VEXVEX-29485 format. One record per residue (C-alpha): residue number from 1; x, y, z. Coordinates in nm, 3 decimals. Each point is the difference from the previous one (the first is absolute). Layout:
! residues N
[pt NUM,[X,Y,Z]] ...
***
This chain:
! residues 259
[pt 1,[0.000,0.000,0.000]] [pt 2,[0.288,0.238,0.078]] [pt 3,[0.143,-0.059,-0.348]] [pt 4,[-0.333,0.080,-0.167]] [pt 5,[-0.047,0.314,0.210]] [pt 6,[0.346,0.124,-0.102]] [pt 7,[-0.076,-0.084,-0.365]] [pt 8,[-0.331,0.187,0.016]] [pt 9,[0.159,0.311,0.149]] [pt 10,[0.262,-0.008,-0.278]] [pt 11,[-0.280,-0.040,-0.254]] [pt 12,[-0.188,0.300,0.139]] [pt 13,[0.314,0.211,-0.013]] [pt 14,[0.058,-0.076,-0.370]] [pt 15,[-0.358,-0.032,-0.124]] [pt 16,[-0.171,0.255,-0.224]] [pt 17,[-0.342,0.058,-0.154]] [pt 18,[-0.101,0.085,-0.356]] [pt 19,[0.131,0.359,0.024]] [pt 20,[0.361,-0.122,0.004]] [pt 21,[-0.044,-0.233,-0.301]] [pt 22,[0.108,0.119,-0.345]] [pt 23,[-0.062,-0.323,-0.192]] [pt 24,[-0.334,0.035,-0.189]] [pt 25,[-0.057,-0.377,0.021]] [pt 26,[0.042,-0.009,0.379]] [pt 27,[-0.180,0.332,0.055]] [pt 28,[-0.307,-0.127,-0.187]] [pt 29,[0.010,-0.328,0.189]] [pt 30,[0.005,0.184,0.333]] [pt 31,[-0.265,0.262,-0.078]] [pt 32,[-0.240,-0.219,-0.197]] [pt 33,[0.041,-0.326,0.191]] [pt 34,[0.192,0.003,0.330]] [pt 35,[-0.166,0.320,0.129]] [pt 36,[-0.344,-0.053,-0.155]] [pt 37,[-0.238,0.062,0.292]] [pt 38,[-0.324,-0.070,-0.186]] [pt 39,[-0.210,-0.284,0.141]] [pt 40,[-0.039,-0.303,-0.228]] [pt 41,[-0.294,-0.243,0.011]] [pt 42,[0.250,-0.288,0.013]] [pt 43,[0.126,0.121,0.338]] [pt 44,[-0.328,-0.121,0.154]] [pt 45,[0.059,-0.348,-0.144]] [pt 46,[0.355,-0.006,0.138]] [pt 47,[-0.137,0.104,0.339]] [pt 48,[-0.260,-0.281,-0.003]] [pt 49,[0.266,-0.251,-0.108]] [pt 50,[0.214,0.098,0.300]] [pt 51,[-0.295,0.007,0.241]] [pt 52,[-0.095,-0.352,-0.106]] [pt 53,[0.350,-0.126,0.083]] [pt 54,[0.016,0.190,0.329]] [pt 55,[-0.321,-0.175,0.100]] [pt 56,[0.135,-0.346,-0.084]] [pt 57,[0.100,-0.162,0.332]] [pt 58,[0.102,-0.334,-0.154]] [pt 59,[0.356,-0.129,0.044]] [pt 60,[0.228,-0.137,-0.272]] [pt 61,[0.340,-0.167,0.006]] [pt 62,[0.239,0.225,-0.191]] [pt 63,[0.301,-0.131,-0.192]] [pt 64,[0.261,0.280,0.007]] [pt 65,[0.262,-0.014,-0.276]] [pt 66,[0.126,0.357,0.038]] [pt 67,[0.197,0.199,0.254]] [pt 68,[-0.253,-0.081,0.271]] [pt 69,[-0.239,0.212,0.203]] [pt 70,[0.088,0.262,0.260]] [pt 71,[-0.353,-0.019,0.140]] [pt 72,[-0.104,-0.366,0.011]] [pt 73,[0.183,-0.250,0.222]] [pt 74,[-0.194,-0.301,-0.129]] [pt 75,[-0.098,-0.132,-0.341]] [pt 76,[-0.358,-0.046,0.122]] [pt 77,[-0.150,0.340,-0.070]] [pt 78,[-0.343,0.160,0.010]] [pt 79,[-0.112,0.140,-0.335]] [pt 80,[-0.120,0.325,0.156]] [pt 81,[0.342,0.052,0.162]] [pt 82,[0.181,-0.066,-0.329]] [pt 83,[-0.219,0.261,-0.171]] [pt 84,[0.056,0.245,0.283]] [pt 85,[0.379,-0.028,0.028]] [pt 86,[0.144,-0.157,-0.315]] [pt 87,[-0.228,0.133,-0.271]] [pt 88,[0.037,0.320,-0.202]] [pt 89,[-0.142,0.307,0.181]] [pt 90,[-0.322,0.169,-0.123]] [pt 91,[0.198,0.304,-0.117]] [pt 92,[0.249,-0.215,-0.191]] [pt 93,[-0.278,-0.208,-0.156]] [pt 94,[-0.160,0.318,-0.135]] [pt 95,[0.336,0.121,-0.135]] [pt 96,[0.060,-0.336,-0.167]] [pt 97,[-0.346,0.024,-0.156]] [pt 98,[0.081,0.348,-0.132]] [pt 99,[0.339,-0.107,-0.138]] [pt 100,[-0.161,-0.292,-0.184]] [pt 101,[-0.280,0.221,-0.127]] [pt 102,[0.251,0.266,-0.112]] [pt 103,[0.230,-0.229,-0.198]] [pt 104,[-0.273,-0.244,-0.114]] [pt 105,[0.236,-0.302,-0.022]] [pt 106,[-0.143,-0.289,-0.201]] [pt 107,[0.210,-0.264,0.179]] [pt 108,[0.072,0.010,0.373]] [pt 109,[0.209,-0.233,0.215]] [pt 110,[-0.011,-0.004,0.379]] [pt 111,[0.262,-0.188,0.199]] [pt 112,[-0.164,-0.075,0.335]] [pt 113,[-0.380,-0.007,0.000]] [pt 114,[-0.051,-0.030,0.376]] [pt 115,[-0.375,0.058,0.050]] [pt 116,[-0.044,0.188,-0.327]] [pt 117,[-0.036,0.356,0.134]] [pt 118,[0.253,0.136,-0.250]] [pt 119,[-0.121,-0.243,-0.267]] [pt 120,[-0.352,0.140,0.017]] [pt 121,[0.131,0.357,-0.029]] [pt 122,[0.185,-0.084,-0.323]] [pt 123,[-0.285,-0.211,-0.138]] [pt 124,[-0.245,0.287,0.055]] [pt 125,[0.253,0.256,-0.129]] [pt 126,[-0.023,-0.154,-0.346]] [pt 127,[-0.278,-0.260,-0.035]] [pt 128,[0.122,-0.070,-0.356]] [pt 129,[0.344,-0.106,0.123]] [pt 130,[0.106,-0.358,0.059]] [pt 131,[0.130,-0.021,0.356]] [pt 132,[0.221,-0.297,0.089]] [pt 133,[0.066,-0.027,0.372]] [pt 134,[0.235,-0.253,0.163]] [pt 135,[-0.025,-0.129,0.357]] [pt 136,[0.217,-0.270,0.152]] [pt 137,[-0.228,-0.088,0.291]] [pt 138,[-0.298,-0.213,-0.117]] [pt 139,[-0.226,0.092,0.294]] [pt 140,[0.057,0.373,-0.040]] [pt 141,[-0.046,-0.027,-0.377]] [pt 142,[-0.333,-0.181,0.044]] [pt 143,[-0.133,0.277,0.225]] [pt 144,[0.107,0.262,-0.255]] [pt 145,[-0.150,-0.193,-0.292]] [pt 146,[-0.338,-0.030,0.172]] [pt 147,[0.009,0.364,0.104]] [pt 148,[0.088,0.125,-0.350]] [pt 149,[-0.279,-0.211,-0.151]] [pt 150,[-0.250,0.135,0.253]] [pt 151,[0.086,0.356,-0.104]] [pt 152,[-0.019,-0.078,-0.374]] [pt 153,[0.371,0.048,-0.071]] [pt 154,[-0.037,-0.233,-0.296]] [pt 155,[0.312,0.120,-0.181]] [pt 156,[0.231,-0.164,0.256]] [pt 157,[0.186,-0.328,-0.049]] [pt 158,[0.111,-0.147,0.333]] [pt 159,[0.317,-0.209,-0.009]] [pt 160,[0.116,-0.208,0.299]] [pt 161,[0.375,-0.042,-0.037]] [pt 162,[0.332,0.089,0.153]] [pt 163,[0.096,0.324,-0.171]] [pt 164,[0.332,-0.092,-0.158]] [pt 165,[-0.120,-0.331,-0.144]] [pt 166,[-0.288,0.184,-0.169]] [pt 167,[0.222,0.279,-0.131]] [pt 168,[0.254,-0.228,-0.167]] [pt 169,[-0.269,-0.163,-0.211]] [pt 170,[0.033,0.070,-0.374]] [pt 171,[-0.343,0.157,-0.039]] [pt 172,[0.092,0.272,0.252]] [pt 173,[0.322,0.084,-0.182]] [pt 174,[-0.196,0.041,-0.324]] [pt 175,[-0.266,0.229,0.151]] [pt 176,[-0.006,0.379,0.019]] [pt 177,[-0.126,0.142,0.329]] [pt 178,[-0.110,0.363,0.004]] [pt 179,[-0.022,0.010,0.380]] [pt 180,[0.172,-0.220,0.259]] [pt 181,[-0.064,0.032,0.373]] [pt 182,[0.272,-0.163,0.212]] [pt 183,[-0.135,-0.087,0.346]] [pt 184,[0.139,-0.342,0.071]] [pt 185,[0.333,-0.094,0.147]] [pt 186,[0.153,0.307,0.166]] [pt 187,[0.360,-0.116,-0.025]] [pt 188,[0.284,0.139,-0.209]] [pt 189,[0.085,-0.330,-0.170]] [pt 190,[-0.359,-0.084,-0.095]] [pt 191,[-0.097,0.351,-0.114]] [pt 192,[0.304,0.032,-0.226]] [pt 193,[-0.064,-0.349,-0.138]] [pt 194,[-0.359,0.099,-0.090]] [pt 195,[0.130,0.324,-0.153]] [pt 196,[0.242,-0.188,-0.227]] [pt 197,[-0.252,-0.269,-0.093]] [pt 198,[-0.265,0.254,-0.097]] [pt 199,[0.219,0.247,-0.192]] [pt 200,[-0.068,-0.183,-0.331]] [pt 201,[-0.373,0.074,0.046]] [pt 202,[0.027,0.380,-0.002]] [pt 203,[-0.092,0.242,-0.274]] [pt 204,[0.060,0.375,-0.013]] [pt 205,[-0.314,0.078,0.200]] [pt 206,[0.034,-0.265,0.272]] [pt 207,[-0.059,0.112,0.358]] [pt 208,[0.150,-0.196,0.290]] [pt 209,[-0.095,0.061,0.363]] [pt 210,[0.212,-0.142,0.282]] [pt 211,[-0.159,-0.019,0.344]] [pt 212,[0.188,0.066,0.326]] [pt 213,[0.321,0.139,-0.152]] [pt 214,[0.101,0.131,0.345]] [pt 215,[-0.105,-0.315,0.188]] [pt 216,[0.362,-0.088,0.089]] [pt 217,[0.357,0.091,-0.084]] [pt 218,[-0.005,-0.284,-0.253]] [pt 219,[-0.304,0.144,-0.177]] [pt 220,[0.152,0.349,-0.006]] [pt 221,[0.314,-0.145,-0.161]] [pt 222,[-0.223,-0.185,-0.248]] [pt 223,[-0.177,0.323,-0.090]] [pt 224,[0.333,0.175,-0.068]] [pt 225,[0.110,-0.286,-0.228]] [pt 226,[-0.329,0.019,-0.192]] [pt 227,[0.027,0.379,-0.036]] [pt 228,[0.348,-0.033,-0.149]] [pt 229,[-0.091,-0.270,-0.252]] [pt 230,[0.073,0.128,-0.353]] [pt 231,[-0.351,-0.084,-0.128]] [pt 232,[-0.168,0.194,0.281]] [pt 233,[-0.058,0.363,-0.100]] [pt 234,[-0.232,0.157,0.259]] [pt 235,[-0.073,-0.099,0.358]] [pt 236,[-0.233,0.145,0.262]] [pt 237,[0.052,-0.079,0.368]] [pt 238,[-0.319,0.055,0.204]] [pt 239,[0.156,-0.172,0.304]] [pt 240,[-0.249,-0.289,0.000]] [pt 241,[0.036,-0.063,-0.373]] [pt 242,[0.266,0.034,-0.264]] [pt 243,[-0.127,0.074,-0.353]] [pt 244,[0.220,-0.099,-0.295]] [pt 245,[-0.036,0.116,-0.360]] [pt 246,[0.196,-0.115,-0.305]] [pt 247,[-0.085,0.281,-0.244]] [pt 248,[0.294,0.021,-0.238]] [pt 249,[-0.076,0.362,-0.092]] [pt 250,[0.035,0.117,0.361]] [pt 251,[0.325,0.125,0.157]] [pt 252,[0.098,-0.207,0.303]] [pt 253,[-0.156,0.164,0.306]] [pt 254,[-0.092,-0.105,0.352]] [pt 255,[-0.275,0.168,0.202]] [pt 256,[-0.089,-0.017,0.368]] [pt 257,[-0.366,0.095,0.022]] [pt 258,[-0.253,0.038,0.280]] [pt 259,[-0.310,-0.188,-0.113]] 
***
């Protein structure tokens, strides 16, 4: 916790808003998407989706393949508690909806479904998109699948698989993903492995979002490596998330933005 507090204070010191941004691409993204305060009808659906999970007092046995949980001491976990502590926040879900709605990606990949809170935001953000979401834990994936079906997120394909084994499959390497949301294994080794495996899937307009880039020293080091990759042109650090863009026409720039 002390590390994250120090990281957040550093973030606040360096962070800016749209008035300090001179890139038209990033300025438009901030003013038309990040800082869009207008209420959307889909927000009510996202709220109901969350409320349904928060009211679910059933327990499931969770298989944890990632860096582990800082909250849960046991693998037997109550669904409501997972939604409350491990799921994407309401504010972040709305931002993810807006980002998806702004870029209108036709193909979306999510690494780490959990209970589908982020999945539903992306599915609603562009109902015409095909959303592929991967979850390693079968019990968690089943809850998410039922929940997504209940809320008519019919453009989602749920895949139960360990992340890396799914990503090395040939069909993934041959696919273009317009948006990828990385919320799985929060370790340096795994995140960089996913980054390398998925690079062949990018096009000029691909958007990648990395969750918890300041979760640990390892993840901060990972974020710096990603920023310095030659194919990465623009990054935005919002503390919780790291946005990556591959636009060849853009000069290489890194932004630290309050969102």
